[in-house]
C-alpha positions, 0 to 999 in steps of 0.5 A: 293488817299489820297495825291491827295485829300489833293492836291485838298483841298489845291488848293481852292483859292479866295474868295470862300475858305471854311469858318472856321468851315467847315462841313464834307461831307453831313452835313448841306445840308438841303434844305433852310439851309445857306451854307458857300461860296465855300462849296463842297459836294461830294455824297459818297453814290451814287458814290465813290470819286475815280470814281469822280476823274477818271471822271474829272481828265482825261480831258486834261489840255489844257487851258492856262492863260496869265500872266503879260508880262515880261521884258527882257533886251537883251544885244547885243555883239559888235565887238572889233573894234568898237570905244568907243564912239559908244559903249557909244552911243549904251548903252544910247539907250539900257537904254532908251529902257529898261526904256520904256519896264519897264513902259509898263509892269507896266501899264499892271499889272494894272487891266483893267476897262470898257471903256478902250482903248487897248494899241495896235493899232486897226486893220482895222475895218470891216464896215459892218457885215457879211451878210452871213447866216452861221457862219464864220468858221474862227472866232475862229482863229481871236480872237486877232482881235476881242479883239481890236475891242471890246475895241477900239470902241463903239457898234453901233445900227444895228437893234432895236425893241420896245416890249412894252407892252411885257416884254422880258425875254431872247433871243438867236440867231439861230444856223445859225445866220439868226434869233433872238428869243426873249422870253416874259412871254407867247410867243417867237417872232422870228426876221429875220434881213436879210429878208429885206433891210439892211438899215431898222433898225426896227425889225418886228417879222416874226414868233411867238410861243405862250403859254397858260401859263407862259413860263419857259424855252426854248432852240434853237439848231441845228438838229441831222445832217447838213441837219436837221432843227433846233430845238426849245424846250419850257416848261411852266406852266401846259404844256408838253415839246414841240419841234418845227422844224424851217426851213427857206423858200425861202424868208429867213423867218422862218417856225415853226412847232410843231413836238412832245410833251413830258409829265412828268407824276408823281406818280399820273398819272398826268402831271407835268410841267418841269421848265428847258430843255436842249438838248445834242450835238447830239440833240438826248436826251432831259433833263427836270428839275423838283423839285428834279429830272430830266427826260430824254427823247429820242427825237425820241420817243415822249410821256410819256416814260422817265428815272428819275434821282433823285437829291433830298436827304440828300446830293443832290438837293432838290429844283427846277431844274431851269437850265440845261447844257450838256457838248459837250465833257464830258459824264456829265450834270449840273443841277442848283437849286434854293437852290443855288447848282450846281450838276454834273451828269453822263449820267446814272444819277449818282450824281458825286458832288454838288458844293456850292458857289452861293449867290442866286438861280442858273439861268444859267449854261454854259460849255466851249467847251473843257469841262474844265470849268463850268460857273454859275450865280444866281439871286440877285447874283453879281458873275458869278463863274467859276468852274474848272472841272479838280479839282472839287470844285475849283473856278478858278475865279469870274466875278463881275456883277450887279444883283439886281433883281430875274429875270434871267440875261443872260451871253453868251460865244463868238463863239471863247470861249475867251470872256464872255459877261453878261447883268446887271440890271444897263443897261450895258453890260460887256465883260471879256477876259477869257485868262487874269489872275485873281487877285491872292488875290481876285480871281476876273477877271476884265472886259475888256470892258463895255458899258451902252447900255440901260436905264432900266435893261438889262436882255438878251445878245446873241452873234451872231455865226459870232462874229461880232454882239451882241443882247441885250434886256432890261426890268423889272417889275415896280410897281407904287405907289400912287401919293404921293409916285410918287412925292417924287421919281424920274421918272422911265424910262421903256424900253422894247426893243431888240437891235442888236449891231455891234461890228466892 
């Protein structure tokens, strides 16, 4: 066990190495205290470190990284009866081919920047997005074709809608890909792009959900079975957690019905609102994040009966649990906190470890489908950290984006899990190829493509389940000063919109 732990400590790489004067486990983890970038704290009081290692190190290592292309000089043997002049001519041709290969390899070693055209010729592009109302089951197997499409073309507007005066805060496609939900401060509007003619590029909402108070978090997942309607869960200030069932009718419009409510009751027998929600893979367990704790409900049992998982403590997470994510293959879930920490917990609520390294409060978490990596992003934090769950505490690489505000800036994984796309406050959208190799010195994975799609801050991005469409939304709060200040500053462009882009 000692040698295994030493190996894990020695493998910490990148810009998130523990700074000089490292703390011991549990020291300096008070709420609001500054913590060095990349510090990792394991809670030995709750679960032994041996259990932590056994929990994660059993995950099969099935993630491969693609390194730089190597150049091989193949020497062909010639027959003895070939004339000397023919041999010289063949050698000259081989030397020219070898020089061309070396030049190609040097170009591949250069980091890829946005708006770079790929070296390989693009395949035949699809002129129209898939009109099917279900995701293409073969899309994960067409990852190489998707790579050429993303890098060789500029996204084209397919559908759009002006949301003013509403300020969008995020968006998600439905699990089947038929509908697109966009959230604002107090409501969720659902659009059905395929309900009308494909020639109509203006989106109009087909359904909506309104909250009496501020909407904090929401999630849209599939039902317990293939025949069950999809589930949309919301939580807001002074409101219980509400679960809606969403089902398409004959006109391909969405019927939304309030199915059940779940109340987080505190020690004073009063309602405490949840700040974040998440459902497990089977949609049978509901996780609700509060301040210093996570409430777990049985979806089939609405009401106030729940299990409390405490996250606060000297070695825990004392702030508001701002986001949650549940692994599809591991019996764990992750809780992001505004105190810049990410906690990993078992299904029973045991704290496995606490990951530290974000510069701002954590606003979004995402597991990969194979359970080997966890992506985390924060507010006013220009880095998306990729944590290696096979070696807890190790950062595989970082993704650089632009986040200059306190609003939640979304990122999303592609259906094939090969790409990650993130919005940026400068109005751009960047895409990373996760199979590429990060810089060995800085640990930064360079983006494979990027486009300036909005004039205002882009705060939401969601990949269509089919992989051929990308939905984005833009908007931020603008505080206008007096007339004297307005004359001295440049005119501020406000754009509150949702756009569906075609990537083919």
